[in-house]
C-alpha positions in Angstrom: 11.1 -15.8 -7.9 13.9 -13.2 -7.5 11.6 -10.4 -8.8 8.9 -11.4 -6.2 11.5 -11.3 -3.4 12.7 -7.9 -4.7 9.1 -6.6 -4.8 8.5 -7.8 -1.2 11.8 -6.2 -0.1 10.7 -2.9 -1.6 7.3 -3.0 0.0 8.9 -3.7 3.4 11.2 -0.7 2.8 8.0 1.4 2.5 6.6 -0.2 5.7 9.7 0.5 7.8 10.0 4.1 6.6 6.4 4.7 7.6 6.8 3.0 10.9 9.9 5.0 11.6 8.0 8.2 11.0 5.2 7.0 13.3 7.7 5.9 16.0 8.7 9.6 16.2 12.4 9.0 16.7 11.9 5.8 18.6 9.8 7.5 21.2 7.2 4.8 20.5 9.3 1.6 21.2 6.7 -0.8 19.7 6.5 1.0 16.4 10.3 1.5 16.4 10.8 -2.2 17.0 8.4 -3.1 14.2 10.4 -0.7 11.9 13.6 -2.5 12.8 12.0 -5.9 12.1 10.7 -4.6 8.8 14.2 -3.3 7.9 15.7 -6.7 8.6 13.0 -8.5 6.6 13.5 -6.0 3.7 17.3 -6.6 3.6 16.7 -10.4 3.8 14.4 -10.4 0.8 16.8 -8.1 -1.0 19.6 -10.6 -0.3 17.5 -13.5 -1.6 16.8 -11.6 -4.8 20.5 -11.0 -5.3 21.1 -14.7 -5.7 20.2 -14.3 -9.3 19.7 -10.6 -10.0 22.6 -8.3 -10.6 23.6 -6.1 -7.7 23.0 -2.8 -9.5 19.6 -3.9 -10.8 18.4 -5.3 -7.4 19.6 -2.3 -5.4 18.3 0.3 -7.8 14.8 -1.3 -8.0 14.7 -1.9 -4.2 15.6 1.7 -3.4 13.3 3.0 -6.1 10.3 1.1 -4.8 11.1 2.3 -1.3 11.6 5.9 -2.3 8.5 6.2 -4.5 6.4 4.3 -2.0 7.5 6.4 0.9 6.8 9.5 -1.2 3.2 8.3 -1.8 2.7 7.3 1.8 4.0 10.8 2.8 1.4 12.4 0.5 -1.5 10.3 1.5 -1.0 9.5 5.2 1.2 12.4 6.4 -0.2 15.2 4.3 3.2 16.1 2.8 3.1 18.6 -0.1 2.5 17.5 -3.7 4.6 20.1 -5.4 5.4 20.0 -9.1 9.1 19.4 -8.3 8.4 16.5 -5.9 6.0 14.9 -8.3 8.5 15.3 -11.2 11.3 13.8 -9.0 9.1 10.8 -8.1 8.3 10.3 -11.8 12.0 10.3 -12.6 12.5 7.6 -9.9 9.9 5.4 -11.5 11.3 6.0 -15.0 14.8 5.0 -13.7 13.5 1.8 -12.0 11.5 0.9 -15.2 14.6 1.4 -17.4 16.7 -0.6 -15.0 14.2 -3.5 -15.1 13.9 -3.3 -18.9 17.7 -3.4 -19.4 18.3 -6.2 -16.9 19.3 -9.6 -18.2 17.7 -11.4 -15.3 
């Protein structure tokens, strides 16, 4: 169950990042408010996952899902550039998250 909580926390991290971008510096109060709610829910699910997962594993996977997911959302929805360097960096994030998961005892 902890890994499911962690996955949900990571997805919510992507959601709040995208909402924050769409809120345009909190000019859009509704989207900004939704971003804050998604942040709170993300941290809550992270905390639930940490009941059994090691801190380093949970935090690394959480931020990795968020970082990679936000990168993909930026490419697909916001038209951000897909340069070789950015794609390589995103691949390294995924490799790090996978290695952290594989080396976890939980």
